[in-house]
C-alpha positions in Angstrom: 93.9 28.7 -240.3 91.2 31.3 -240.3 89.2 29.4 -237.7 92.3 29.1 -235.5 93.0 32.8 -235.7 89.4 33.8 -235.1 89.1 31.4 -232.2 92.2 32.8 -230.6 91.1 36.4 -231.1 87.6 35.7 -229.6 89.1 34.0 -226.5 91.5 37.0 -226.0 88.6 39.4 -226.4 86.5 37.4 -223.8 89.3 37.6 -221.2 91.1 40.8 -221.9 89.0 42.8 -224.4 89.5 42.9 -228.1 93.3 43.0 -228.8 93.9 43.3 -225.1 91.9 46.5 -224.8 91.2 45.9 -221.1 94.7 45.0 -220.1 95.6 48.5 -218.9 92.7 48.4 -216.4 93.6 45.0 -215.1 97.2 46.0 -214.8 96.3 49.0 -212.8 94.3 46.8 -210.4 97.3 44.4 -210.1 99.5 47.4 -209.1 97.0 48.6 -206.6 97.0 45.1 -205.0 100.8 45.2 -204.7 101.6 42.9 -207.6 103.4 45.4 -209.8 106.7 43.5 -209.6 105.3 40.5 -211.4 103.3 42.4 -214.0 105.8 42.0 -216.8 105.9 38.2 -216.2 102.1 38.1 -216.2 101.8 40.0 -219.4 104.3 37.7 -221.1 102.5 34.7 -219.8 99.2 36.0 -221.1 100.7 36.7 -224.5 102.3 33.2 -224.7 98.9 31.6 -223.8 97.2 33.6 -226.5 99.8 32.6 -229.1 101.0 36.2 -229.5 104.5 36.0 -227.9 107.0 36.2 -230.8 110.7 35.4 -230.9 113.4 35.9 -233.5 113.8 34.2 -236.9 114.7 30.6 -237.7 111.2 29.1 -237.1 111.0 27.4 -240.5 114.4 25.8 -240.1 113.8 24.7 -236.5 110.3 23.3 -237.4 111.9 21.2 -240.1 114.4 19.9 -237.6 111.6 19.0 -235.1 109.5 17.3 -237.7 112.5 15.3 -239.0 113.5 14.4 -235.4 110.0 13.1 -234.8 110.3 10.8 -237.8 113.6 9.6 -236.5 112.7 8.8 -232.9 109.0 8.4 -232.3 107.8 5.2 -234.0 107.6 3.6 -230.5 106.2 6.6 -228.6 102.9 4.8 -228.1 104.6 2.2 -226.0 106.1 5.0 -223.8 102.6 6.4 -223.4 100.8 3.3 -222.3 100.9 4.3 -218.6 99.2 7.6 -219.3 95.7 6.2 -218.4 97.0 6.0 -214.8 97.5 9.8 -214.6 93.8 10.1 -213.9 94.2 8.4 -210.6 96.8 10.9 -209.5 94.2 13.6 -210.2 91.4 12.0 -208.3 93.6 10.8 -205.4 92.1 7.3 -205.6 94.4 4.5 -206.5 91.4 2.3 -207.5 90.7 4.7 -210.3 93.6 3.2 -212.2 91.5 0.1 -212.9 88.5 2.2 -213.8 90.5 4.3 -216.2 92.0 1.2 -217.9 88.6 -0.3 -218.3 87.3 2.9 -219.8 90.2 3.2 -222.2 89.9 -0.4 -223.4 86.1 0.1 -223.9 86.8 3.1 -226.1 89.3 1.3 -228.2 87.0 -1.6 -228.6 84.2 0.8 -229.5 81.7 -0.7 -227.0 78.4 1.1 -226.4 79.6 2.6 -223.1 82.8 3.6 -224.7 81.0 5.4 -227.5 78.9 7.3 -224.9 82.0 8.4 -223.1 83.7 9.5 -226.3 80.6 11.5 -227.4 80.6 13.3 -224.0 84.3 14.1 -224.4 83.6 15.5 -227.9 80.7 17.6 -226.6 83.0 19.0 -224.0 85.4 20.1 -226.7 88.1 17.7 -225.7 88.0 15.4 -228.7 87.8 16.0 -232.4 90.2 14.8 -235.1 92.3 18.0 -235.2 92.4 18.3 -231.4 94.0 14.9 -230.8 96.4 15.4 -233.7 97.4 18.8 -232.6 98.0 17.4 -229.1 100.6 14.9 -230.5 102.3 17.6 -232.5 102.4 19.9 -229.4 103.9 17.1 -227.4 106.6 15.9 -229.8 107.1 18.6 -232.4 106.3 21.7 -230.4 103.4 24.1 -230.9 105.4 26.8 -232.6 104.3 27.3 -236.2 104.9 24.5 -238.6 104.0 24.3 -242.3 100.8 22.7 -243.6 102.9 19.9 -245.2 104.7 19.2 -241.9 101.4 19.1 -240.1 100.0 16.6 -242.6 103.1 14.4 -242.2 103.0 14.4 -238.4 99.2 13.9 -238.3 99.4 10.7 -240.4 102.6 9.5 -238.8 101.1 9.6 -235.3 98.0 7.8 -236.5 100.1 5.1 -238.1 101.9 4.5 -234.8 98.6 4.3 -232.9 99.5 7.2 -230.6 96.6 9.4 -231.6 94.0 6.6 -231.1 95.5 5.8 -227.7 95.4 9.4 -226.6 91.9 9.9 -227.8 90.8 6.8 -225.7 92.6 8.1 -222.5 91.1 11.5 -223.0 87.6 10.1 -223.3 88.2 8.1 -220.1 89.6 11.2 -218.3 86.4 13.1 -219.1 84.3 10.3 -217.7 86.4 10.1 -214.6 86.0 13.8 -214.2 82.2 13.3 -213.9 82.7 10.7 -211.3 85.2 12.9 -209.4 82.7 15.8 -209.4 80.0 13.6 -208.1 82.3 12.5 -205.2 83.1 16.1 -204.4 79.4 17.1 -204.5 78.6 14.5 -201.9 81.6 15.5 -199.8 80.4 19.1 -200.0 77.4 18.2 -197.8 79.8 17.4 -195.0 81.8 20.6 -195.5 85.6 20.5 -195.3 88.4 22.6 -196.4 89.9 20.1 -198.8 86.7 19.7 -200.8 86.5 23.4 -201.2 90.1 23.5 -202.4 89.5 20.7 -204.9 86.4 22.5 -206.3 88.3 25.7 -206.6 91.1 23.9 -208.5 88.5 23.0 -211.0 87.3 26.6 -211.4 84.3 26.6 -209.1 84.3 29.9 -207.2 83.9 29.7 -203.4 80.6 31.6 -203.4 79.1 29.2 -206.0 80.3 25.9 -204.6 77.2 25.1 -202.6 74.9 25.8 -205.5 77.2 23.8 -207.8 77.3 20.8 -205.5 73.5 20.8 -205.3 73.3 20.9 -209.1 75.6 17.9 -209.4 73.8 15.9 -206.6 70.5 16.5 -208.5 71.6 13.9 -211.1 71.8 11.2 -208.4 73.8 8.2 -209.5 73.4 9.1 -213.2 76.3 10.9 -214.8 75.1 13.9 -216.8 75.3 14.2 -220.5 76.1 17.4 -222.4 72.4 18.1 -222.8 71.9 18.2 -219.1 74.5 21.0 -218.5 72.4 24.1 -218.6 72.7 27.5 -217.0 75.5 28.9 -215.0 76.1 25.6 -213.1 76.2 23.7 -216.3 78.8 26.0 -217.8 80.9 25.6 -214.6 80.5 21.8 -214.9 81.8 22.0 -218.5 84.8 24.1 -217.5 85.6 21.7 -214.6 85.5 18.7 -216.9 87.9 20.3 -219.3 90.2 21.3 -216.5 90.2 17.8 -215.1 90.9 16.2 -218.4 93.7 18.5 -219.4 95.3 18.1 -216.0 95.1 14.3 -216.4 96.1 13.8 -220.0 98.9 16.2 -220.7 98.3 18.9 -223.3 101.6 20.8 -223.5 101.6 24.4 -224.7 103.7 27.5 -224.3 102.4 28.1 -220.8 103.4 24.7 -219.4 107.1 24.8 -220.4 110.0 27.2 -219.9 110.0 30.3 -222.0 113.3 29.4 -223.7 111.6 26.2 -225.2 109.3 28.5 -227.2 112.3 29.9 -229.1 113.3 28.3 -232.4 116.6 26.9 -231.0 115.1 26.0 -227.6 112.2 24.2 -229.3 114.7 21.8 -231.0 116.8 21.2 -227.8 113.8 20.6 -225.7 111.7 18.8 -228.3 110.9 15.7 -226.4 110.6 17.4 -223.0 107.2 19.2 -223.6 105.2 16.3 -222.1 107.6 16.2 -219.1 107.1 19.9 -218.4 103.4 19.6 -218.7 103.4 16.8 -216.2 105.7 18.8 -213.9 103.3 21.8 -214.0 100.0 19.9 -213.8 100.9 16.9 -211.6 104.2 17.1 -209.8 104.0 20.7 -208.6 100.3 20.4 -207.6 101.0 17.3 -205.4 104.1 19.0 -204.0 101.9 21.9 -202.8 99.3 19.4 -201.4 102.0 17.5 -199.6 103.5 20.7 -198.1 100.1 21.8 -196.7 99.4 18.3 -195.5 102.5 18.3 -193.2 102.0 22.0 -192.1 100.3 21.9 -188.7 98.7 25.3 -189.1 97.2 24.6 -192.5 93.8 23.8 -191.0 93.1 20.4 -192.6 91.8 17.4 -190.6 93.9 14.2 -190.3 91.6 12.5 -192.8 92.1 15.3 -195.3 95.9 15.3 -194.8 95.9 11.6 -195.6 94.0 12.2 -198.8 96.4 15.0 -199.7 99.3 12.5 -199.6 97.5 10.0 -201.9 99.8 10.7 -204.8 102.5 8.7 -203.1 100.2 5.6 -203.3 99.8 6.0 -207.1 103.5 6.4 -207.8 104.6 2.8 -207.3 102.0 1.3 -209.7 102.8 3.9 -212.3 106.6 3.4 -212.1 106.1 -0.4 -211.9 103.9 -0.4 -215.0 106.5 1.7 -216.8 109.2 -0.8 -215.8 107.2 -3.8 -217.1 106.4 -2.0 -220.4 110.0 -0.9 -220.8 111.2 -4.4 -220.3 108.8 -5.7 -222.9 109.8 -2.9 -225.3 113.5 -3.4 -224.8 113.1 -7.2 -225.2 111.4 -6.7 -228.6 113.3 -3.6 -230.0 116.2 -2.9 -227.7 119.9 -3.2 -228.1 121.0 -6.6 -226.9 124.5 -5.4 -225.8 123.1 -2.5 -223.9 120.5 -4.8 -222.1 123.4 -7.0 -221.0 125.2 -3.9 -219.5 122.1 -2.5 -217.7 121.8 -3.0 -214.0 118.5 -3.2 -212.1 119.2 0.4 -210.9 119.6 1.5 -214.5 116.2 -0.1 -215.4 114.4 1.5 -212.5 115.9 4.9 -213.3 114.7 4.5 -216.8 111.2 3.5 -215.6 111.0 6.5 -213.4 112.0 8.7 -216.3 109.3 7.2 -218.5 106.5 6.8 -215.9 106.8 10.0 -213.9 109.5 12.3 -215.5 110.3 15.2 -213.3 111.1 17.7 -216.0 113.8 19.8 -214.4 115.7 16.7 -213.4 115.0 14.4 -216.4 117.9 15.7 -218.4 120.2 15.1 -215.4 118.9 11.5 -215.1 119.6 11.0 -218.8 123.1 12.4 -218.4 123.8 9.9 -215.6 122.4 7.1 -217.7 124.2 8.2 -220.9 127.6 8.4 -219.1 127.6 4.7 -218.6 127.2 4.1 -222.4 130.0 6.6 -223.4 127.6 9.4 -224.3 128.7 12.9 -223.4 126.8 15.3 -221.2 126.9 17.8 -224.1 124.9 15.4 -226.2 122.2 15.0 -223.5 122.0 18.8 -223.0 121.8 19.4 -226.8 118.7 17.3 -227.0 118.0 14.1 -229.1 117.9 15.8 -232.5 121.1 17.9 -232.3 122.8 15.2 -230.2 122.1 12.7 -233.0 123.5 14.9 -235.6 126.6 15.5 -233.5 127.1 11.7 -233.1 126.6 11.3 -236.8 129.3 13.8 -237.5 131.6 12.1 -235.0 131.0 8.8 -236.7 132.1 10.1 -240.1 135.1 11.9 -238.7 136.2 8.7 -237.2 135.5 6.8 -240.4 137.9 9.1 -242.4 140.5 9.4 -239.6 143.6 7.3 -240.2 144.4 7.3 -236.4 140.9 6.4 -235.1 139.7 4.0 -237.8 141.3 0.7 -237.0 142.1 -1.6 -239.9 141.4 -4.6 -237.7 137.6 -4.0 -237.3 134.8 -2.5 -239.2 133.4 -0.6 -236.2 133.9 2.8 -237.8 132.2 1.7 -241.0 129.2 0.2 -239.2 128.8 3.3 -236.9 128.8 5.6 -240.0 126.1 3.5 -241.7 124.1 3.4 -238.5 124.2 7.2 -238.6 123.1 7.2 -242.2 120.1 5.0 -241.4 119.1 6.9 -238.3 119.5 10.4 -239.7 118.4 9.9 -243.3 117.0 6.5 -244.3 114.5 5.8 -241.5 112.9 9.3 -241.4 112.7 9.3 -245.3 110.9 6.0 -245.3 108.5 7.3 -242.7 107.8 10.4 -244.7 107.3 8.4 -247.9 104.5 6.5 -246.1 102.5 9.7 -245.4 99.9 9.0 -248.1 99.4 5.4 -246.9 97.1 4.3 -244.1 95.9 1.1 -242.6 97.4 -1.9 -240.7 100.1 -2.5 -243.2 101.4 1.0 -243.0 101.3 0.9 -239.2 103.3 -2.4 -239.2 105.9 -0.9 -241.5 106.3 2.2 -239.4 106.4 0.5 -236.0 108.0 -2.8 -236.7 109.6 -3.2 -240.1 111.5 0.0 -240.7 113.3 0.0 -237.3 114.1 -3.7 -237.7 115.7 -3.1 -241.1 118.5 -1.1 -239.5 120.8 -4.0 -238.7 120.3 -5.5 -242.2 121.1 -2.2 -243.8 124.3 -1.7 -241.7 125.4 -5.3 -242.4 124.8 -5.0 -246.2 126.6 -1.7 -246.5 129.4 -2.0 -243.9 129.7 -5.8 -243.4 128.8 -8.1 -240.5 130.2 -7.1 -237.1 133.7 -8.2 -236.9 134.5 -7.2 -233.3 132.9 -5.9 -230.2 132.2 -2.3 -231.1 131.3 0.9 -229.4 127.6 1.4 -229.9 126.4 4.3 -231.9 123.0 4.3 -230.2 
């Protein structure tokens, strides 16, 4: 905790002076340049990025809900994340990089010699270390508002048991390596000039006046990709910064600056718990390519025809990503899905779900879930309340129905089974996952990912009886 606070304070001091001592001077310059109307928004953004933006009470209660919700829902999150290695190709604009990224990721997981070198480079760039990967998962699925030390321990070990941390570490190491390749391509393109190359270098933090010098520095390595020890001087520091930007724009690292401000409040963090990744993707990928596409079709933007084609490359990477999400989703649902719901799903439903899992467009993802949920008798209110609060709401409804003489039919055991499903989903499953916190290894992983979710039907049948009639599904 001390190191976290010291690191945050030193970074603030580097950018804004100790305790924002230089903020007044910067604010004055912003006003002089005519940006006074956005000064308040900028100051809040800076405070949020520094972890100093504070909201009202309820943090301890909301963090407990988020942690419990993760234990309820996320044992299969690794399957949903399998397409993430493809995000690197959206950043480079080269669809062939999908194959390279997959190869890198597998090499890291297999602990090959080349995979070890790439991982070491990512570690040297400050992108990989045990606590970084674990904090990334917590930020994605629990939120980066304060959580207790116990909650952090529970979540850290939970995500390692599901394999999500290992997969994300591998994709991050691959992204750092692909960043080196991308910088080499840009340095070679820089010899030809071109507005797009200048733009791409600027996106990675290379100032316009230093781009020629930087490109020459990168070309000096020839076909060899530099290691951390080769990155010396001002150009070396720019290279490090560029790699970190590239990796964090490829492998999503949600924080308070990549999601709406309301999601940093205690209540908002619960409602939007599983949307953090989607908003990071929206900020880093979707919006960036929207700006590129807009400039590509604007005649007066000054780009060549070849550059305009490169700027539209994102649309070539979309079909493979959504197609892979579709295939993975079909496999996941075949193994773990609800058979009745699979029978009711149309091809359109499946492709809509694949789009939501592969390239979720954050502001519209809730609407897509509302449309999907309507078919399965889920209310729009449940979708808007988020998965955790929505699940508790459904659980309450299930018990109200159970004890209602009018709604609980004597001819079926539907109400009894739905109530026991709620008990398992809201209490039994997260409790079992929490009990496994001290345990590690393949057996614990198998229990978390496969056995505990599969026990649900047996638990319901033992406590409420076998299904007697076609029933309205609780989930």
